[in-house]
C-alpha positions as CSV (number, residue, x, y, z in Angstrom):
1,M,16.9,248.5,132.1
2,P,14.8,245.3,132.3
3,T,15.7,242.4,130.0
4,K,13.1,240.1,128.4
5,I,13.9,236.5,128.1
6,T,12.0,233.5,126.6
7,V,12.4,230.2,128.3
8,E,10.9,226.8,127.3
9,L,9.8,225.0,130.5
10,P,9.6,221.3,131.0
11,A,6.1,219.9,131.5
12,G,6.4,219.5,135.3
13,I,7.5,223.1,136.1
14,S,5.1,226.0,136.3
15,K,5.9,229.6,135.4
16,E,5.2,230.7,139.0
17,E,7.8,228.3,140.3
18,V,10.5,229.6,137.9
19,L,9.6,233.2,138.7
20,K,9.8,232.6,142.5
21,E,13.3,231.0,142.1
22,I,14.5,234.0,140.0
23,E,13.2,236.4,142.6
24,D,15.1,234.5,145.3
25,L,18.3,234.6,143.2
26,I,17.9,238.4,142.7
27,K,17.5,238.8,146.5
28,L,20.7,236.8,147.1
29,K,22.6,239.0,144.6
30,K,21.4,242.2,146.4
31,Y,23.2,241.3,149.6
32,E,26.8,240.3,150.3
33,V,26.6,236.6,151.0
34,N,29.4,234.3,152.3
35,E,30.0,230.7,151.0
36,G,28.4,229.1,154.1
37,F,25.1,231.0,153.5
38,K,25.0,229.8,149.9
39,L,25.1,226.2,151.1
40,L,22.3,226.7,153.6
41,N,19.0,224.9,153.1
42,D,16.2,226.8,151.3
43,Y,13.9,227.2,154.3
44,D,16.6,228.9,156.5
45,K,17.8,231.0,153.5
46,K,14.2,232.3,152.9
47,R,13.8,233.1,156.6
48,A,17.0,235.1,156.7
49,L,16.2,236.9,153.4
50,K,12.8,237.8,154.7
51,I,14.3,239.4,157.8
52,A,17.1,241.1,155.9
53,E,14.6,242.6,153.5
54,F,12.5,243.8,156.4
55,V,15.6,245.4,158.0
56,E,16.5,247.1,154.7
57,N,13.0,248.4,154.1
58,Y,12.8,249.6,157.7
59,L,16.1,251.5,157.6
60,K,15.2,253.0,154.2
61,K,11.8,254.2,155.4
62,H,12.8,255.5,158.8
63,Y,16.3,256.6,158.1
64,P,16.6,257.6,154.5
65,K,19.8,259.7,155.0
66,V,21.7,256.8,156.6
67,R,23.7,254.8,154.0
68,F,24.3,251.1,154.7
69,K,24.8,247.7,153.1
70,I,23.7,244.3,154.3
71,G,25.6,241.0,154.4
72,L,24.4,237.5,155.1
73,E,26.6,235.0,156.8
74,Y,26.2,231.4,158.1
75,D,28.4,229.9,160.8
76,D,28.2,226.1,160.3
77,F,29.9,225.5,163.7
78,E,27.5,227.5,165.7
79,K,24.5,226.9,163.4
80,E,23.8,230.6,163.4
81,I,22.7,232.9,160.6
82,T,24.0,236.5,160.9
83,I,22.5,239.5,159.1
84,C,25.2,242.1,159.1
85,V,24.3,245.8,158.7
86,Y,27.3,247.9,157.7
87,Y,26.8,251.6,158.2
88,L,28.4,253.6,155.4
89,S,27.3,256.9,157.0
90,K,29.0,258.3,160.1
91,L,26.7,258.0,163.1
92,S,27.1,259.0,166.7
93,S,27.0,256.1,169.2
94,D,23.6,257.4,170.5
95,D,22.1,257.3,167.0
96,R,23.5,253.8,166.5
97,L,22.0,252.5,169.8
98,R,18.6,254.2,169.0
99,I,18.5,252.6,165.5
100,I,19.5,249.2,166.9
101,E,16.8,249.3,169.5
102,E,14.1,250.4,167.1
103,V,15.0,247.8,164.5
104,S,15.2,245.0,167.1
105,D,11.8,246.0,168.5
106,A,10.3,246.1,165.0
107,I,11.7,242.6,164.2
108,R,10.3,241.1,167.4
109,K,6.9,242.6,166.6
110,E,6.9,241.5,162.9
111,F,8.3,238.0,163.2
112,P,7.4,235.2,165.7
113,K,10.2,233.6,167.7
114,S,10.1,230.5,165.6
115,E,11.0,232.5,162.5
116,R,13.8,234.4,164.3
117,K,15.4,231.2,165.8
118,N,19.2,231.2,165.2
119,I,19.1,234.4,163.2
120,Y,20.9,237.4,164.6
121,V,21.2,241.0,163.3
122,V,24.5,242.7,164.1
123,Y,25.6,246.2,163.3
124,F,29.0,247.6,162.3
């Protein structure tokens, strides 16, 4: 059930800015996030969240019976962001490969290489 809150904002902050930050916090709570990812800069965080949300929506739309959860990790040593898709449903290896290929193709079509740089999607 939605909760209504009233907040008094300082003069320099707009309502839209606050709502955008709240939306980003909600997105972070939706996924399992490691400590390294929380420390990542906002630009890279938003790129990863955008791709993770795309993967989630794609899987829900094209494979509604497949249950999964998504995790976000950042490896500071390798400077890589990993979007982890954990399958909760049992799938054959052929189905897994087909899903991986479809999602990978969809990501390549949807996002330019500059947005995908150092972001990897892995499946478990």
